[in-house]
Backbone as ProteinMPNN parsed JSONL, in Angstrom:
{"seq_chain_A": "XXXXXXXXXXXXXXXXXXXXXXXXXXXXXXXXXXXXXXXXXXXXXXXXXXXXXXXXXXXXXXXXXXXXXXXXXXXXXXXXXXXXXXXXXXXXXXXXXXXXXXXXXXXXXXXXXXXXXXXXXXXXXXXXXXXXXXXXXXXXX", "coords_chain_A": {"N_chain_A": [[-16.128, 11.565, 37.244], [-15.691, 8.929, 36.366], [-17.397, 8.92, 34.2], [-16.127, 10.753, 32.539], [-13.743, 9.399, 31.941], [-14.818, 7.224, 30.593], [-16.029, 8.483, 28.381], [-13.747, 9.503, 27.213], [-12.373, 7.141, 26.498], [-14.218, 6.116, 24.669], [-14.18, 8.078, 22.673], [-11.56, 7.749, 21.851], [-11.666, 5.201, 20.77], [-13.274, 5.716, 18.589], [-11.573, 7.391, 17.204], [-9.578, 5.56, 16.626], [-10.954, 3.896, 14.854], [-11.32, 5.681, 12.743], [-8.661, 6.032, 12.004], [-8.092, 3.488, 11.055], [-9.856, 3.377, 8.913], [-8.704, 5.325, 7.276], [-6.237, 4.11, 6.781], [-7.068, 1.833, 5.361], [-8.092, 3.088, 3.089], [-5.746, 4.168, 1.978], [-4.38, 1.826, 1.349], [-6.06, 0.793, -0.616], [-5.772, 2.788, -2.569], [-3.137, 2.326, -3.254], [-3.313, -0.2, -4.413], [-4.926, 0.399, -6.631], [-3.304, 2.156, -8.038], [-1.417, 0.602, -9.285], [-2.754, -0.592, -11.333], [-2.537, 0.193, -14.159], [-0.19, -1.109, -14.89], [-0.85, -3.723, -15.045], [-1.777, -4.378, -17.456], [-1.917, -6.425, -20.346], [-0.474, -5.795, -22.639], [2.281, -4.257, -22.361], [3.829, -2.697, -23.92], [2.579, -0.468, -24.793], [2.882, 1.399, -22.882], [4.866, 4.106, -22.078], [8.35, 4.563, -21.221], [8.758, 6.703, -19.497], [6.166, 7.145, -18.484], [5.734, 4.678, -17.234], [7.743, 4.761, -15.301], [6.854, 6.924, -13.783], [4.468, 5.836, -12.819], [5.469, 3.733, -11.26], [6.909, 5.198, -9.34], [4.816, 6.58, -8.151], [3.372, 4.453, -7.058], [5.258, 3.572, -5.178], [5.373, 5.791, -3.43], [2.746, 5.819, -2.51], [2.622, 3.327, -1.254], [4.403, 3.793, 0.813], [3.03, 5.805, 2.24], [0.717, 4.389, 2.957], [1.829, 2.399, 4.54], [2.806, 3.961, 6.636], [0.395, 4.923, 7.737], [-0.709, 2.509, 8.606], [1.207, 1.718, 10.499], [0.993, 3.854, 12.321], [-1.619, 3.422, 13.223], [-1.265, 0.945, 14.409], [0.451, 1.521, 16.557], [-1.188, 3.309, 17.953], [-3.362, 1.662, 18.634], [-2.04, -0.168, 20.265], [-1.383, 1.467, 22.417], [-3.946, 2.057, 23.323], [-4.712, -0.409, 24.199], [-3.631, -0.707, 26.708], [-5.152, 1.165, 28.074], [-7.823, 0.26, 27.996], [-8.036, -2.163, 29.24], [-9.887, -4.521, 30.955], [-12.28, -3.169, 30.673], [-15.501, -2.421, 29.131], [-14.891, -1.683, 26.493], [-12.834, -3.254, 25.683], [-13.354, -5.563, 24.138], [-14.205, -4.393, 21.769], [-11.853, -3.152, 21.004], [-10.289, -5.401, 20.468], [-11.579, -6.287, 18.182], [-10.97, -4.183, 16.481], [-8.22, -4.512, 16.33], [-8.084, -6.964, 15.028], [-9.155, -6.217, 12.605], [-7.174, -4.433, 11.792], [-5.122, -6.236, 11.404], [-6.055, -7.542, 9.111], [-5.94, -5.414, 7.339], [-3.19, -4.966, 7.283], [-2.389, -7.351, 6.084], [-3.598, -7.056, 3.604], [-2.197, -4.847, 2.678], [0.324, -5.98, 2.468], [-0.159, -7.809, 0.389], [-0.749, -5.977, -1.637], [1.718, -4.681, -1.88], [3.321, -6.806, -2.732], [2.091, -7.461, -5.166], [2.425, -5.038, -6.554], [5.197, -4.956, -6.695], [5.725, -7.174, -8.317], [4.467, -6.317, -10.657], [5.973, -4.046, -11.277], [8.471, -5.23, -11.731], [7.866, -6.801, -13.922], [7.223, -4.83, -15.784], [9.685, -3.457, -15.979], [11.352, -5.503, -16.923], [10.186, -5.983, -19.401], [10.614, -3.536, -20.676], [13.423, -3.495, -20.706], [13.872, -5.642, -22.364], [12.761, -4.67, -24.749], [14.421, -2.432, -25.223], [16.846, -3.769, -25.51], [16.367, -5.226, -27.862], [16.117, -3.116, -29.654], [18.732, -2.085, -29.594], [20.132, -4.252, -30.659], [19.082, -4.247, -33.242], [20.09, -1.778, -34.137], [22.87, -2.284, -34.101], [23.001, -4.355, -35.961], [22.205, -2.977, -38.259], [24.354, -1.221, -38.495], [26.406, -3.007, -38.97], [25.702, -3.962, -41.481], [26.266, -1.788, -43.071]], "CA_chain_A": [[-14.793, 11.148, 36.816], [-15.826, 7.708, 35.586], [-18.006, 9.298, 32.92], [-15.098, 11.397, 31.738], [-12.862, 8.336, 31.451], [-15.588, 6.441, 29.623], [-16.142, 9.306, 27.167], [-12.415, 9.574, 26.626], [-12.107, 5.855, 25.846], [-15.12, 6.014, 23.52], [-13.673, 8.943, 21.601], [-10.328, 7.149, 21.363], [-12.058, 4.085, 19.905], [-13.728, 6.324, 17.335], [-10.363, 7.856, 16.533], [-8.915, 4.358, 16.1], [-11.71, 3.482, 13.664], [-10.992, 6.634, 11.679], [-7.303, 5.722, 11.56], [-8.172, 2.264, 10.259], [-10.504, 3.747, 7.639], [-7.695, 6.03, 6.478], [-5.247, 3.117, 6.352], [-7.71, 1.041, 4.307], [-8.174, 3.923, 1.889], [-4.402, 4.252, 1.407], [-4.075, 0.524, 0.757], [-6.835, 0.716, -1.861], [-5.127, 3.676, -3.542], [-1.924, 1.641, -3.69], [-3.733, -1.26, -5.336], [-5.441, 1.01, -7.857], [-2.222, 2.831, -8.758], [-0.687, -0.379, -10.083], [-3.625, -1.155, -12.374], [-2.034, 0.342, -15.54], [0.904, -2.04, -15.164], [-1.378, -5.074, -15.177], [-2.186, -4.57, -18.85], [-1.168, -7.475, -21.036], [0.442, -5.179, -23.598], [3.03, -3.197, -21.689], [4.557, -1.88, -24.898], [1.85, 0.784, -24.985], [3.265, 2.314, -21.805], [6.206, 4.654, -22.298], [9.264, 4.421, -20.084], [8.505, 7.8, -18.56], [4.894, 6.876, -17.812], [5.959, 3.54, -16.348], [8.549, 5.233, -14.17], [5.964, 7.743, -12.954], [3.547, 4.93, -12.133], [6.246, 3.032, -10.232], [7.195, 6.156, -8.266], [3.55, 6.833, -7.461], [3.094, 3.261, -6.246], [6.185, 3.579, -4.046], [4.972, 6.812, -2.455], [1.492, 5.382, -1.902], [2.973, 2.243, -0.333], [5.019, 4.412, 1.989], [1.963, 6.474, 2.991], [-0.146, 3.355, 3.533], [2.587, 1.767, 5.612], [2.834, 4.904, 7.764], [-0.931, 4.919, 8.362], [-0.858, 1.229, 9.303], [2.068, 1.761, 11.681], [0.391, 4.786, 13.276], [-2.778, 2.736, 13.813], [-0.73, -0.12, 15.254], [0.941, 2.161, 17.787], [-2.351, 3.86, 18.657], [-4.116, 0.551, 19.228], [-1.23, -0.717, 21.359], [-1.55, 2.371, 23.558], [-5.315, 1.906, 23.825], [-4.797, -1.72, 24.858], [-3.345, -0.452, 28.122], [-6.228, 1.977, 28.647], [-9.142, -0.377, 28.052], [-7.974, -3.464, 29.907], [-10.904, -4.705, 31.982], [-13.452, -2.321, 30.433], [-16.342, -2.925, 28.034], [-14.291, -1.372, 25.195], [-11.759, -4.199, 25.385], [-13.789, -6.422, 23.032], [-14.189, -3.548, 20.565], [-10.445, -2.979, 20.648], [-9.853, -6.655, 19.849], [-12.13, -6.28, 16.832], [-10.172, -3.22, 15.712], [-6.909, -5.11, 16.085], [-8.282, -7.978, 13.988], [-9.328, -5.462, 11.355], [-5.852, -3.935, 11.433], [-4.399, -7.389, 10.868], [-6.515, -7.732, 7.735], [-5.42, -4.288, 6.552], [-1.76, -5.234, 7.087], [-2.284, -8.428, 5.096], [-3.962, -6.468, 2.319], [-1.064, -4.01, 2.273], [1.37, -6.908, 2.039], [-0.55, -8.292, -0.939], [-0.607, -4.857, -2.58], [3.161, -4.483, -2.102], [3.807, -7.933, -3.538], [1.546, -7.297, -6.509], [3.084, -3.885, -7.165], [6.573, -5.352, -6.986], [5.689, -8.049, -9.489], [4.107, -5.503, -11.814], [7.128, -3.212, -11.596], [9.501, -6.093, -12.306], [7.389, -7.186, -15.257], [7.369, -3.646, -16.64], [11.112, -3.205, -16.195], [11.912, -6.546, -17.794], [9.652, -5.755, -20.754], [11.318, -2.373, -21.239], [14.803, -3.903, -20.994], [13.8, -6.499, -23.546], [12.52, -3.787, -25.894], [15.642, -1.659, -25.453], [17.856, -4.698, -26.027], [16.023, -5.513, -29.263], [16.452, -1.911, -30.426], [20.194, -2.031, -29.705], [20.537, -5.291, -31.6], [18.737, -3.742, -34.567], [21.052, -0.727, -34.476], [24.147, -2.917, -34.378], [22.851, -5.078, -37.231], [22.195, -1.997, -39.362], [25.725, -0.711, -38.609], [27.224, -4.066, -39.567], [25.335, -4.034, -42.895], [26.859, -0.643, -43.765]], "C_chain_A": [[-14.868, 9.888, 35.949], [-16.438, 7.993, 34.222], [-16.971, 9.916, 31.991], [-14.156, 10.358, 31.133], [-13.558, 7.511, 30.375], [-15.727, 7.192, 28.301], [-14.801, 9.378, 26.436], [-12.094, 8.283, 25.87], [-12.969, 5.683, 24.601], [-14.599, 6.859, 22.359], [-12.368, 8.387, 21.025], [-10.624, 5.956, 20.455], [-12.549, 4.61, 18.559], [-12.533, 6.815, 16.521], [-9.612, 6.671, 15.916], [-9.626, 3.865, 14.842], [-11.408, 4.395, 12.479], [-9.59, 6.365, 11.112], [-7.306, 4.479, 10.669], [-8.833, 2.533, 8.908], [-9.507, 4.432, 6.708], [-6.641, 5.051, 5.946], [-5.815, 2.251, 5.227], [-7.768, 1.817, 2.994], [-6.808, 4.021, 1.204], [-4.008, 2.939, 0.73], [-4.806, 0.373, -0.574], [-6.23, 1.605, -2.953], [-3.878, 3.013, -4.121], [-2.267, 0.557, -4.71], [-4.156, -0.671, -6.677], [-4.333, 1.652, -8.693], [-1.468, 1.863, -9.663], [-1.489, -0.951, -11.237], [-3.086, -0.97, -13.798], [-0.925, -0.648, -15.893], [0.424, -3.483, -15.274], [-1.818, -5.374, -16.597], [-1.307, -5.63, -19.508], [-0.119, -6.883, -21.982], [1.14, -3.988, -22.954], [3.763, -2.293, -22.67], [3.849, -0.55, -25.151], [2.191, 1.825, -23.918], [4.684, 2.791, -22.055], [7.058, 4.472, -21.052], [8.991, 5.477, -19.032], [7.213, 7.55, -17.776], [5.043, 5.732, -16.826], [6.74, 3.93, -15.112], [7.684, 6.06, -13.219], [4.997, 6.858, -12.16], [4.265, 4.214, -10.998], [6.563, 3.946, -9.045], [5.934, 6.458, -7.456], [3.194, 5.66, -6.552], [3.975, 3.262, -5.001], [5.772, 4.602, -2.991], [3.664, 6.427, -1.761], [1.718, 4.236, -0.915], [3.542, 2.805, 0.966], [3.955, 5.078, 2.869], [1.053, 5.449, 3.67], [0.554, 2.673, 4.703], [2.644, 2.664, 6.851], [1.5, 4.909, 8.496], [-1.14, 3.635, 9.165], [-0.023, 1.233, 10.585], [1.516, 2.695, 12.75], [-0.794, 4.134, 13.99], [-2.317, 1.649, 14.767], [-0.274, 0.434, 16.604], [-0.243, 2.671, 18.622], [-3.139, 2.755, 19.346], [-3.349, -0.09, 20.383], [-1.357, 0.154, 22.612], [-2.94, 2.217, 24.175], [-5.492, 0.589, 24.571], [-4.574, -1.558, 26.354], [-4.533, 0.243, 28.799], [-7.523, 1.213, 28.881], [-9.151, -1.735, 28.737], [-9.004, -3.511, 31.04], [-12.138, -3.835, 31.809], [-14.287, -2.918, 29.295], [-15.748, -2.662, 26.638], [-13.214, -2.369, 24.78], [-12.121, -5.109, 24.2], [-13.768, -5.641, 21.71], [-12.754, -3.333, 20.079], [-9.905, -4.239, 19.973], [-10.357, -6.747, 18.412], [-11.333, -5.33, 15.93], [-8.796, -3.796, 15.389], [-6.999, -6.21, 15.02], [-8.429, -7.308, 12.624], [-7.984, -4.918, 10.871], [-4.998, -5.061, 10.857], [-4.771, -7.654, 9.422], [-5.981, -6.632, 6.824], [-3.931, -4.506, 6.264], [-1.557, -6.324, 6.044], [-2.59, -7.899, 3.698], [-2.838, -5.582, 1.787], [0.09, -4.888, 1.783], [1.089, -7.453, 0.648], [-0.357, -7.199, -1.991], [0.864, -4.609, -2.895], [3.72, -5.576, -3.004], [3.352, -7.785, -4.985], [2.233, -6.149, -7.242], [4.515, -4.225, -7.554], [6.633, -6.238, -8.225], [5.398, -7.252, -10.756], [5.278, -4.627, -12.247], [8.221, -4.043, -12.266], [9.119, -6.512, -13.725], [7.57, -6.025, -16.239], [8.842, -3.41, -16.985], [11.703, -4.253, -17.122], [11.426, -6.376, -19.231], [10.38, -4.588, -21.425], [12.771, -2.72, -21.564], [14.85, -4.782, -22.239], [13.621, -5.66, -24.81], [13.774, -2.994, -26.24], [16.748, -2.539, -26.023], [17.613, -5.021, -27.493], [16.374, -4.322, -30.153], [17.958, -1.794, -30.626], [20.712, -3.065, -30.703], [20.244, -4.835, -33.028], [19.696, -2.657, -35.036], [22.4, -1.324, -34.869], [24.092, -3.65, -35.71], [22.851, -4.112, -38.421], [23.582, -1.396, -39.565], [26.61, -1.73, -39.307], [26.948, -4.156, -41.07], [25.963, -2.907, -43.703], [28.289, -0.924, -43.984]], "O_chain_A": [[-14.192, 9.791, 34.925], [-16.055, 7.392, 33.217], [-16.948, 9.627, 30.795], [-13.815, 10.433, 29.953], [-12.95, 7.147, 29.368], [-15.563, 6.609, 27.23], [-14.739, 9.322, 25.208], [-11.605, 8.324, 24.741], [-12.501, 5.161, 23.589], [-14.58, 6.414, 21.212], [-12.106, 8.543, 19.832], [-9.909, 5.728, 19.479], [-12.271, 4.018, 17.516], [-12.496, 6.666, 15.299], [-9.078, 6.776, 14.812], [-8.977, 3.462, 13.876], [-11.26, 3.93, 11.349], [-9.366, 6.459, 9.906], [-6.609, 4.429, 9.655], [-8.42, 1.984, 7.887], [-9.469, 4.157, 5.509], [-6.211, 5.157, 4.798], [-5.121, 1.967, 4.251], [-7.521, 1.263, 1.923], [-6.728, 3.962, -0.023], [-3.379, 2.941, -0.328], [-4.235, -0.119, -1.548], [-6.184, 1.218, -4.121], [-3.596, 3.123, -5.315], [-1.599, 0.415, -5.734], [-3.785, -1.185, -7.733], [-4.42, 1.684, -9.921], [-0.939, 2.268, -10.698], [-0.956, -1.719, -12.039], [-3.171, -1.909, -14.59], [-0.742, -0.986, -17.063], [1.22, -4.374, -15.569], [-2.19, -6.506, -16.908], [-0.106, -5.709, -19.25], [0.987, -7.411, -22.104], [0.647, -2.861, -22.998], [4.264, -1.236, -22.286], [4.456, 0.389, -25.667], [1.826, 2.994, -24.044], [5.598, 1.984, -22.224], [6.537, 4.253, -19.959], [8.99, 5.196, -17.834], [7.173, 7.721, -16.558], [4.536, 5.804, -15.706], [6.437, 3.483, -14.006], [7.772, 5.912, -12.0], [4.741, 7.102, -10.981], [3.729, 4.102, -9.896], [6.494, 3.523, -7.891], [5.982, 6.576, -6.232], [2.766, 5.855, -5.414], [3.5, 2.986, -3.899], [5.815, 4.315, -1.795], [3.493, 6.677, -0.568], [1.079, 4.182, 0.136], [3.207, 2.354, 2.061], [3.975, 4.934, 4.092], [0.665, 5.627, 4.825], [-0.063, 2.402, 5.733], [2.541, 2.18, 7.978], [1.463, 4.9, 9.726], [-1.683, 3.668, 10.27], [-0.495, 0.799, 11.636], [1.56, 2.38, 13.94], [-0.955, 4.275, 15.203], [-2.919, 1.454, 15.823], [-0.582, -0.126, 17.655], [-0.286, 2.486, 19.839], [-3.537, 2.894, 20.503], [-3.953, -0.509, 21.371], [-1.43, -0.359, 23.728], [-3.092, 2.244, 25.396], [-6.327, 0.486, 25.47], [-5.247, -2.194, 27.166], [-4.871, -0.054, 29.945], [-8.241, 1.478, 29.846], [-10.194, -2.386, 28.797], [-9.003, -2.678, 31.945], [-12.969, -3.768, 32.715], [-13.828, -3.812, 28.584], [-16.088, -3.373, 25.692], [-12.735, -2.329, 23.647], [-11.271, -5.389, 23.355], [-13.366, -6.166, 20.672], [-12.491, -3.336, 18.876], [-9.144, -4.148, 19.01], [-9.646, -7.229, 17.53], [-11.062, -5.637, 14.769], [-8.272, -3.586, 14.295], [-6.089, -6.362, 14.205], [-7.892, -7.781, 11.623], [-7.695, -4.942, 9.675], [-4.234, -4.842, 9.917], [-3.908, -7.957, 8.598], [-5.615, -6.889, 5.678], [-3.465, -4.266, 5.15], [-0.654, -6.231, 5.213], [-1.918, -8.255, 2.73], [-2.564, -5.571, 0.587], [0.748, -4.563, 0.795], [1.996, -7.55, -0.179], [0.132, -7.458, -3.09], [1.219, -4.355, -4.046], [4.493, -5.305, -3.923], [4.14, -7.963, -5.913], [2.58, -6.276, -8.416], [4.987, -3.827, -8.618], [7.501, -6.062, -9.08], [6.008, -7.484, -11.8], [5.544, -4.482, -13.44], [8.823, -3.611, -13.249], [9.968, -6.565, -14.614], [8.013, -6.216, -17.372], [9.19, -3.191, -18.145], [12.48, -3.919, -18.017], [12.185, -6.605, -20.172], [10.718, -4.657, -22.607], [13.294, -2.285, -22.59], [15.762, -4.672, -23.059], [14.266, -5.921, -25.826], [14.148, -2.894, -27.408], [17.496, -2.117, -26.906], [18.558, -5.081, -28.28], [16.866, -4.495, -31.268], [18.412, -1.441, -31.715], [21.616, -2.786, -31.49], [21.071, -5.019, -33.922], [20.072, -2.625, -36.208], [22.999, -0.91, -35.862], [25.032, -3.574, -36.502], [23.432, -4.406, -39.465], [23.954, -1.09, -40.698], [27.456, -1.376, -40.129], [27.869, -4.401, -41.85], [26.171, -3.058, -44.906], [29.0, -0.097, -44.555]]}, "name": "protein", "num_of_chains": 1, "seq": "XXXXXXXXXXXXXXXXXXXXXXXXXXXXXXXXXXXXXXXXXXXXXXXXXXXXXXXXXXXXXXXXXXXXXXXXXXXXXXXXXXXXXXXXXXXXXXXXXXXXXXXXXXXXXXXXXXXXXXXXXXXXXXXXXXXXXXXXXXXXX"}
């Protein structure tokens, strides 16, 4: 019986590590998705492409957040199971790692938000300049 419980806890710790690996991968995808918006010359990006990139970032953020939350819940449940066992220290390490992943996700969200705002402001500026040019050409006629 003790062996069964020990094997169960070990497999749950492995599952927790896999969940954290998946969460890290989602966070990295989120960071990479925003790379096109970091370009200095945003005028080369069309409105449609920029919108698609922003939507992709939003969906990746949502997926990464879900993975992080799932891992958080799973680790909280395991905390109850491993109290007073040798796996308790390993669980603490996993929780510290999850904290780093959450911080990284927060940074990715902040960076993506800044990039999206920069893109939107650049596009609004471009559209405003085009409207001014149209009005000026109408006035000249």
